[in-house]
Structures are given as C-alpha cells and as structure tokens.
N, C-alpha and C positions, 0 to 999 in steps of 0.2 A: 503047609502053602497057603499065603490071606486070600480069606474072602471076598472076592468082588462086590461094589457096594450096589443097589439095587435102586432103578429108576425112584423110586415113590423114597429113596431114604439123601439123592443127591438135590430129586425136588423140594423136598422135607429143606433140607440142608441151605437150599439155594432159595427160594420162600424172604430169607429170618436174614441177609442181607441186604445196601444197600449200594452194588456195584451192580448194571445189567448183565443180566446175566442169559445165554440162549441157546437151547440143545438141540444140536441139526444132526438128521442122517448123512452122512458124510458121500453115504453114495447114490439118493431119491432129494437131497437136498431139499427136502419136508422138516420145517422147525417142528420139532415135539417138545418143545418145552419154553417159553418164557419167563423170569421169575418179575412178581408187584415190579420190580425196578426197570426193569426193560420196558415191562408193556406202558410202563406214566412216560419213556422214551420216547417209544415210538408212536403213542397218543392213540393205543388203539388197547381192546379188552385181549383177554390172555385165547380169550375162546375166538379172536376176530384173529387170531395171528398164528396160533396154535390150526399148523395142519397147513400153512401157505409156502412154496419156496422159500427158501432164504434171499435171493434175489430181489426178492417181492418188496424188501426192505431194507436188505445191509446191504448189501452192494452191487445199488443199481446199476454201476459202469460194468461193472465186469460178470453178464450173465452170460454161461458158457465160460467163461473163459477165469474162472475160478484158481486165484495160489493153492488155495488148499486142496481142493476136491479133486482138482484139473491137472494141477502142478504140482502134489505132491509140496507145495511147498512151507516153510514155517511165519506161522505172523503170528509180531508181538511185538505190539508199541506200534502198531502201524497205521498212520491219520488215513481213514477210509470215508467216504460222503453215508451217512443212511438219510433214509425213505420213512419221513412218518407215515402217517397213517391218512394224512391231508396233503398226501404231498409233497410238503414241506421237506432242502434236503438242511441236513447239521453235519457239521465235521465230530467224528467220532477218535478215537481213541480205542483201535482192535487187539486182542489177546489172543490166539486160537491155537486150544492144545488139545491130544487126541487124546481120548477114555476109554475105558470099557465098561459097560453097563450089561449087566444080564447074560455079559457075552458077548454082547453083539461092542464093535465098535463107535461111536458117538463123535461129534466136535462139540470139546466146549466151549461158549466165543462168550468174552468179557469184553463189556462197551463202557467207555468211558468218556461224557457227550462235553468238547473241545472247545466248542462251538462262540461261545463264552471268549474265549482264550484266542480264539484266532480272529473272532470281533476285535479284541483291545488287539494285536499281533496288527492290526491293518489296520488301522487306528495310529497306532504310535509309529507304522512305513510311515502312513500320511503325512504325515505329522512332521518327521524326519527328512523328507522331499521338499514336503512345502516350507520344512527351517533351513533344508538346503538351499532349494532356489532364494527365499527371502536374502543368505547372507550373500548365493554365489549375484545379486541383480542388484541389493540393496546402495544406492549410492553416499548414501554413509557408509561410512568405515563399524565394522565391528570388531570387538575385540576380548582378550582376554588377557587378566594380566596378572602375574603371583602378588601375595602382601607388600611383597621386597621392591615392584616398579617392573619386574622381565614379562614378556608377551611370551606367551606359549599360546596365542594367536590371532590371527590378523587376516581380516577377508580382504578379497578380493581391490574392493576398492580402494585401498589403502595402496595395491602401485598406480591407481590413474588414479587418483588425486593429490598425491605428496610423490611418487615415482620411483621408489626402492620396491622390487621383485618382494614377493610375500615370505622368502626363505629368507631371505637378509636382513628382514625382522624380526625373527622368533628368538627368542631366550636374549634379548640383547633389552636395555633399561632404556625406560622411557626418556633419559637425559642423554641419550647419544642424540633422540629429534627431536628436544622441543629447548627451545629458546632459553642457554642466562638466566636471563632475569626469570622465567615465567617459574622455574625450578623447582622451589620453595613451595611459590602458591599449590603447584601440582601434589608436591609430598602431604601440606597441609587438606587437599584434597584425599588424595590418596588415603591419608592417618582421623578423615570424618569418616570414610565411606569402615572404612575396621574399626570406627570406638563405640560407631551410632549403630553398626548391623542395619544403616537404612539407604535406601536409595536419595543419592544427590544429584543435583541436574546443575544444566547452565552453567557453568563448569567453563573462562572463556582462556583462551594461551596460543601462542605462537607455535609455530613448525616448521624444519627448514625443510625446505623442497629439493630433489638433485637438483631442477636446473640454477640451486642457490640463491630464494626469492624465499620468504618468512611469508607462510601463509597460517589467518584469525582460522583458529577450531573453536571450537563448544564442545562439550563435552558431559552424557552422564551414565550414571555408574550402577550397580548394584554388587551387593557383596554375591558369592559364591561359602556358605557354610559348607562344615562336612556333617554326621548325623550327632556329635556334640554339640552342635552351635555352634560351632570355632569360625571365624573367618581367615581360607583359606585364599585366597583369589577372587578376582573381581570381574565382571561381567560392564563391559564399557558400550558405550555406541558414540564416535564421535562425526560433527558436519561439518564441513567447509560454510567459515563464516567472515572468508575475505571478502569477497564482492556487498554483502551487508554491512562493513568496519565502513568500506572504502563512502559509503552512501553517504551512512553515518556522518566520518568523518567533511567531508562537504555540506551535508546537510546544517551541522553547526560553525565552520565557518561561512561558507553562509550567511545563518542568521546570526550571526556576528560581527558583518559586513552592514547586514539589515542593522541590526539592535547601532552599530556606533554610524553609520547613515544617520537611523532615528532617531539618536541623541545629540547628534553634530547637524544639522540641517538648522537653517533658519529660521525658515515658513513653522508656523505653533501646527504642532497635531496634537489634538483629539483623540483619545479612543473609548467610545462607550460601547455600551452594550443598544440592541434594541429599542429600550425605551428611553432611550434617550441620555442616563446618567453612566455619568465618565467613570472610569475608572483608570486609563490611567493617560500621561501625558510624554512628550518629550521635556526637554531639559529648556525649550526658544519657550513654553509656557512662563515658567517663572520665571523667566526672565525677562520678557516682553511682558509681564499682564500683574505677576507677581505675585500671581496665587503659587502653595507649596503644593504639592502631587495629596496632601494627603487632608488639605482643602479642597480639591479640586473631587475627590471621592463623594464628596458627601454635593458635590454641582451636578447640578442639570444641564447637557451644553445648552441650553438657555437663557441659565443665568452670566452667562461669561455676556451677553451681550446689556446694553441700557437697559435701562426696565424701561424706559417709553419706547422703544425700538421692539419688546419681547413678545406680543402679539404680531408683530408685522414679522420679526422672525420666523416665530412661526407657519406661519401662512407659507410665508418663504418656504419654509426649509419640507412643508409639507408638497409644495412646488414639485421641488429637488428631488424628493424620492419618489414621486409617482413621475419623473423624466420633463414634465412641464420646461422646466428650469434647470442649469449650465451649476451657475453659485449662486453665491448670495454678497453682497457686495454691500452689509449694513455695518460697522465694527464692532469692533468689542469692547466688555470695560475693562480699562485695568480695577486692579485691586483698590488703587488709588483716588478716583473717580475719573481720570483720563477717560480719553479717546481712544483708538487704535485704530487707524484705517486701513481698513485688509477685504481683500476678494476675498471666496472660504466657498468650498467647493467638498464634495464628499462621498463616500462608498464607499461600495459594504464588499466583507470580508469575514476573515476570523485570526485572531487574536491566540495565543495559546489553546489553540480548536473549540477558542468559545468563538460564537456567529456574534460581530460587532458591524456598528458604526466609523467608518474612518472620517474627519475631518481635516481636512490642511486650508491652514487660515496664510494664504499668503498679506508678509508687512510692506502696506503700500505707503508708507511713511517715506521713503525719499524719493520713490516713484508721486505723490502731492506735493515735498517739498522743489521738484523739478517741477512741475506741474505750472505749480503757483512763480515762479520764473519765470517758468516761459510766457503764463496771461500776463505778468507785469509786462515784460518785454513785448512784446503782443501787444498790449491795451497804446501801451505808452510811446512805439515806432513812430518817428515821422512817416518809411514810408505807407505806403498801403499792407495791408493782410489781409488773406484771405485762407479759410479751411474749407474746402466742400467735400462730398464725401463720396466713394469709390466706390459703386462705375454711375452711381445713380447723378453724380455731377451736381448733387444739390447742396447747395451754401449752410454751413453747420454754424459759423461763428465769423464775424469778421472785427475790424478794430477800429477802431474811435479816426487814426483818421481817413481810414477807406470813406465813414458815416461823414466824414466832414468834406472831405474830397470831392464825395458822389451826390452829398446831396438828400441820399436815405434815409430812415428813420432800418432801426436790426430788422423791427417787424417787419419791414417789409420785404428786407435780404435773405434774412433767415426764412428757409424750407422752401425757396423755389431757385432754378437754375441763373445761371449766365441768356440763357437766351429766353427765357421766359422777362426776362426784365430787359430783351433788347440792347443786354451792355456791352455787346464790343461789335465798332462798327463794321468791322469785316467776319463775321462767322465763319466763314470760311478757310481762313486765316488764322482763326484760336483751335479753330478744331482739328488739321491739321499740326498746330503747335501740341495740344490737349494730346494726340496719340503719340507727339514725337516724346511728351510726357510723361505715358501710361506707360513706353514702349522701352524709353532708355531710362528710367528712373527720376530724372532729372531735367534739365530746363534754365540756360543763362543767356540774360543782356537777348533779351527776343523783344521788337519794337511790334504794340497794340497801338491802335484807335479807342478809346472805351467814349461811353455816351454817359452823362450824368443822367442824372433826375429832369435839370430844367436841358435837359436836347444841350448840354454844352458837350466838346468833342475835345478830351484831353488827349495827349501823348506819353505814352506810359514806358518802360523799359521792365517787364518783366523777368525775373526767375523764379523757379520754383523748385519742389522734389516731393516724394510722396512717404512719406512720414502712417506709424501705424501707432496708434491704440487700442487696450483691451483687445486685441483681436482683428482689429479693422483699420482697413489704407483709407488714409483721406492726402487731399492733395495740400501741396499748400506754397502758397502762390504769394510772392510781393512785389507789389508796383512804383517804382521809382515815377512822378510825375517829371518828367522831360518839357511838358509845353510852351513856358517860356524860353529853355533853350533852344528849342525847334526853332520859334522864332525869334530868337537872336542869333540862328546860323549854324548853333556849334555843334550840336547833331546834323548830319545827313541821311537825304533819304533809303 
C-alpha cells in the first residue's frame, strides 16, 4: 500500500511551483497553506492568509454555498472571482482536487489569474460592438472584395444608397454594378492595391442604382494579407459623391459661361491685385488699346491712362476705393498714343481664389460720336433749343438760335430757371405744360408766349421730350418762332 504524502512534503513541493496553490480544510473551510505564488496573487503574506476562511479570499460570492464543500461538486478550470487582500476582485480559473494528507482529507486548489485575458476579451468585444455599430450606421458603404473582384461583404448602406438588398450583392462581381466605361479603371485600382500592398484612395467611378440611374462614387481600399504577407482580398469604403459631381459640373459650366462672356464682352476689363498691378484682362483690351496680355502684366492700372492724367486718375481711384465716387471719367491711352474715351468703374472680388480689383471701362467712342452729331445739330438748328435738368428745371444748355432770338448771353441763362428769368409770359400755362411733359415724356406743338431780354414778346410753338445722359434725366425743348405768322393771321389763337 502506497504511503500517503505528508503536509510538509506537499508544502515543500508546492513552494517551488509557479502555479498559485492553496490547501483548505473541507470541513472548517480554513486555509491551511498558501504557496508563495498564491500569496503574491492574493496580495498578502502567507501568515496573514493561513488560518482564515477561504471565502474571505477565494470565492466571496459563494459564502455558505460552496460547490465543493457544501454540494460535493467537482471544480475544474472554472471561472471564479478572487478577492485580493486590498478588496480588489480579479478573475481566476480554479481547479479543486480532494487529496489525503496525514490521513486527513484536504482540498488542493490551483488558481490561474485570467484578469488580463478577461480584460482583453472585454476590449475585443467592445471593439467588435463599436465596429458593428459603425458598419451598420455608416452612411458610406463598407465592403470586402476578393482579389478577383467578388463581393464577400457589403454593409447595409449599400441598400440605402444603391437599392439592392445586401444578399443580392454577395458573391457577385463588381462588374455587375459598375458602368461599362469604368470597369477598366476599377480593375486598375484593384491591381494597384494587390501589387503595392498599400492603401489606395480617391478612385471615382459610376454605379447603377436599382431605379435605373447612375450614381458617382469615390472609393478607398486597403489590402487584406494572410500570415505569409500575401494579399487575398480588400477592405474598402465607398461614398456617394453624385451631388458633388453635379455641383462641380454646374460650377465648371458657370465658369465657362462667365469666361466666355468675359472674353466676348465689348467693354474693357482689367483684373489687378490689391496693389493695382494688372495680371489679367479680356480680349477687348488688346483690341481697343493694342496691348497684349504679357505687356499688361508689367503695368499698373494707372499706366493705361495718359501720362498727364495719371495723378488725377490716382486721386479719383482713391475716392472710388473709399466709396466717394462711382466712376472715373478719364480716358485711357492706347499703345499708339491715342486717347480712348471711357467711363471706368471698379469693384472688389476674387479671381481664381486671389483677392483682386476688377476694373470695367465702357467705351464711349460711339456715344461721343453721337454726342458730337447731336451738338452740331443742336447748335446749328434754326429753331430755339434748350436743355434743362430734372427736377431742378435749371437750364444746362441753349443753342445759338435761342441766344440770338432772346438777346441773352449764355452765361446769363445757364444755371437759372425760366421762372428766375421771367421767361414765360404765362407761367401758369407753362407750368401745366411742364407737368404734362414730365408725366407723358413728351409734348408736341404747344403754343406759349416768351419774353426776350428786352421785353419783346414772341409767340412760340413748343415741342419737347425727356432725354437721359449718364444716368440723369433732362428736358429737351424745341421752339419754333411763329410771331410773324401770328401777326399775319396764319395761326389761330
């Protein structure tokens, strides 16, 4: 018959093993022995553990309900909570064996600390839950492809963005969903992932939705590798950029339309930096002034004005920048030295993302030619002609016939009203006619009497209309002298 091991023998043996070991009396549940490994695990000296009830340290949640001592159950590799001396609970894996020592039954408990494993397990579980939440709630499509381009996973966003239930996509080729014109570039994207073994981003392509429309997507992917470092598939994300592509298209179209308008407009347009150095212009500048763009890029906005007017132009532009003036009336200087009559306005903005000054100069050549023709007709017309401002009714211009008939000098007329001059014999009648002119915009063959500088009364037949010049309205009136006809009886009262 084999001799039973003694407690001293067991203790000496257990002292030298790294596994936490405890010997307990199954009747009293008192700890008879702890080896150094168990003492370290519990966090107390052996003498502070031996002699205490096992429930105080090993299974605090099972006090008076011990599966071994009270229920005669077998415990092997069972997860339990161990309460350390500082009351910190840790996860352990416990095995209990019944042994005989010095003829007495004892419990040999071996304990393995699995706290780190449990924490890692919890971290992984939390991570998996977060990843699952991310996949299920991401607006982007998350997918797995084999190296042959077969889908092995797509997230629920596929259904939301494209329309197919996910089970109708699995184990199908990407070619079944991508625009035929984009398949070659998709294959190139996949090959690049496989050949480089590195992340690839920003690839754009079109996919067919279940409603029959095409949507633009952009995709990024990372290669999946086996334990030998060989790529066996890809993890990718795809985002719908259809609205972005539509916006980009509209912006390109808008920019094209603007640049077409910019280049074809007859007005002269300069674009300068905030210091006034020209860096762009439209074709009208070259056509009307003779400078090409490369020459203009070496010039300041003041350089396109005549030399003798640049100081004045500098002052006017300063007023325009300050909001004091709306436009600059000074002419521009052509490359050949000729002057071009213009009216220049400016505004601030951006060109290709750069803060800049826009200057637009309206060519007044035709207007000046028309004005010259009007002035000749006005000055040499045998009828009495006058221009007066609205609403001030101040004379701003009269022709030679007017001065000759009325006897006034031009300086005596300009800047005064007909009322101040006592010009009309019947001012009330004239006032009504002026109101009619302002209301309807014209009068025709209205008889009025006027008084000359010497007091002579003349009969006049008045016609007139409202004209506009440089944004301001004026009365243009024409009077035919019918005094002699009236005297001869050719006109009735």
